[in-house]
N, C-alpha and C positions, 0 to 999 in steps of 0.2 A: 857604379857599385855592383855589386853582387844581391840580387834577391834572393829572397824566400818566402813564407808564411810570417814570419816574424817582423821583415822588415814592411811588407804590405801593409798588415794589422796595424802597426805603432805609427805609419806613415800617414795612413788614414785618421787616427786620432782626433786631431786637429787641437784648437787653439784650447777646446773645454781643459783639456788636459794638463795643458800648461798654466792656467790658472789656476786649477784644482792644488796640483802639486804644489803652490807655493801656499798654499792655506789649508793644505791638509796636518791635523795633529799630528798624527803617527811620525811623518816626513820631520814637521818641524820641531815638534818638542822632544823627540824620542830618537828616531832612526840616525838623522842627522847631528844633532850636539854629541851623539855615541862616538859614533864613527869619527869624527873631529878630533874627539878626542884620543881615541887608541889611535888616531894618524899622529898625533902630539907632534912637534916642532919640524914644519917642513919649509925651511926657509932654503930656497936655493936647491932644491929637490928639484928632480925632471918628472912629473905625475901626468899616467894618462887617464883621465875621467871616460871611461869606454862606458857607452850607453849612458850619455850624460843629458839625456831630456834637453830643459830648458837651461841648464847651464848653471842651477844654483850653487851648488858642489865646487864646479869648477872657480866659478868667482870668491866664494868661501876662501878658498885654496891660495888662488891668486892674491887674495887681501893677505894671505899670511907670507907673501914671498917665494909660493913654489912657482915654478916654470910648469905653467899647463897647457896639454893638449888637450879638446873635447873631442868623441868623437859622439855621434848617433846615426841613425839612418832613416833619423826623419828630419826632411828637410826643413819641414816647417820650425820644429823645436832648436835647430842648428842656426836658424835664421833669427829664431827669436834670443837665442845666444847671445848672438853675433853683437846684435843692437843692443843688447842689454849689458855687455861686457864694455861695449865702445861709450854707452852712456854713464858709466861707472866708473868710467877713465882704467880700466884693467885691459892690461894684456895678453891675449888667450888664443891660442892658435885653435881653429875650428875646422873637423872635417867631416865631412858626410859618408859613412861606410856602412859594409855591413859587419862586425863585430868579427865573424871569421874570416873577414879577407881585407886586413888594413896595411894595402898599399900605398907606398909612398912616403912608410914608417918605416927606418931603417932596424935591422938588427938590433938589439944591444940599448935599446936606446932610454928606458924610463928606469928611475929608482923604485916607484910605485905603480903599481897599477888598481886603480878604484874601480870594482864593477859592484854599484850600489844599486840593490834592487833591483837588476835586470840578468842576472844568470836562468833565473827560474820562466822566464819570459822568452828567451832563444831557440831556434829552431833546431843550429847547429852547434850542441855544447863543446861536443870533441874538438870540431873545427876551431871553435871561438877559445877554450884553453891551449892550444897548440899554436896560436899568434899568439894569444898574452906572453906564452913562451920565448916565443921568437923575439920580441919588443924589449922583454925585461932583461934589463944586466942581469949580470950570474949571482950579484949579490940583493938582486931585488924582491919583493914582497906583494903580494896582491893582499889588498883589503875588498871582504865580501860583504855584502848585504843580501838575504834573501827571505820570502815567505817562507816560514818553518814547514817542512813537511810533512811532520807529523800531525800539527794542527791545522795546516792550513791547505786547501783544497784535499783532493780533485771535489767535485762540484757536490756530491753527495755528503761531502763534509760539512758539518754547519756549527756556526755559531748561536748559538740557543740563550735569549734572554730568560731568564727565570726568578722567581721572588728572591731567592739565596746568590742572587749574580747572574754571568754567563758561566754556559755550559757547553764543551765542545763534545758532537755527535760525530764520533768516525766509523764509517761503514767498511773502507775497503783501504789499506794503506798499500797493500804490496803490489800493485797492478798499475806501473804509469798508464796516466793519461793526458788525451789532451781534447779541450772542448771550448766552446765559444760562450762568452759568457759578457756581462753588463758591468760597469762602472758608475755609481751611483753619480748625474749630473753629466755623462758622456752618451752625447749619441750615438756613438760607432759603438760595436760591438769589438771584443778586444779576443786574443785567443793566449787561452791558459793551459798550461802546463806543470805535470804533477811527477817530480821525481823523488825515488828514494833518498835516505843519508847513502845507502850502499851505493846507488847511481850515480850521486855527487863524488864520493870519496874514490870509487874505482878510474873517472873520468879524470880527477885532478893526480893521480896514479899515474896513469897511463902517460898524463900529457907532462910527464918530469915535475911535479912539485911536491913538498911537503908542508902538511898541514902543522901549523908551531901555534895556532890557537884556537879553540872557538866559546861561543860565549854566549848564553842565554839571558840579556841583563835586564834584573829587575828595577823596573822604573824608581827613580827616588821619589821623594815626598812632595820634593816641587814639582816634579813631572806629575804624579797624578793629579795633585791638585789641577794640573791646566785641562785636564779632558780626564771625565770619566772613562773614556773607551783606554785613556792609557793607563788608569789605573786598573782597568781587569789585567792588564801585562803583569801584575804581580803575582799572580795566580797563576796564568798559562800563558808559555810565550807565542807570541803569532811571528815572529823573526828571529831570523838566525844569523848570528855572525862569525865570519870565520876568513882565519887567516893564516896565509902560503908564503912558504920562500921556494925560489927557483934550486932544483936538486942538480946538482953538482953532474957533469961529463954527459949532462941529456942533451939531443938535438931533435930536430922536427923529424927526422929519417929513423927516431931508434922505434 
C-alpha cells in the first residue's frame, strides 16, 4: 500500500475509534441515515465504500442488496470489518489501500463511490479524485459527506456553548491548514486538514466531476430529540453533503 501522513495517522488510531464510530450520535442518527436516504434503492448496484473504516456503511449497503467493495488504509479497521461482515453473513469484498492508489480494481467498475466523512482527512485529494474517476462507470455517481469547511476547522475555529445555545467562532477561513489534534476517547492524535469550498470544487472539476447536488440538511424533530448535539445542527451546519457525477469524455490524463 502507498503510504502517506493520512494512512500512517489513521492506521495508528486503533480499536478505540472502531468502537466510538459505532456509538457516535452524529454518525448514527444524522449522517448515516441521511446518506442512506440519498443513496436510495441500491439493490444490484456495484458500490465502493472508500475509507470504509469499521465497515458500518458497507454492511448496511450489503443488507440492501448492493455488491459492495470496502476500502480503507487501516489494517485494524479492515480486519474488524471482515470479521463483522462474516459474523453478519454478508458478502463484502475488503481491501487495504490508500485512496489515491486503488490498485487491483479495474477501470469503470462501480455505479457508486461512497466517501463518507473521509475526503477532509486525506493528504492526496487530487490523487484520490483521479482514482475515483478511474474506477467509476461512465454513468457513475459519487456521494460525499465532509465536515463543513465554513464552520468546522481549522483549529482556531470553535463551537462555544453559551446560554443561548451553541455559537461558532471563525477566525480564519481562507488559509488551508493542517494540524494534529485529539478526538475525545482516542489516545492517538489524528491529522486534521482544512480546505475551503473553492478548494473542493476546483479539485472535483479538475478531475472530471460535475456537482449535481449539495445539501446542509436540517435535523428532523425526531433526530433532534435523540441528541442535544444534533439539535444544534438546526441552526448551524457542521456537515456538508455533496453529490457528483462523472463528466463525459474525461480521462485521467486530461
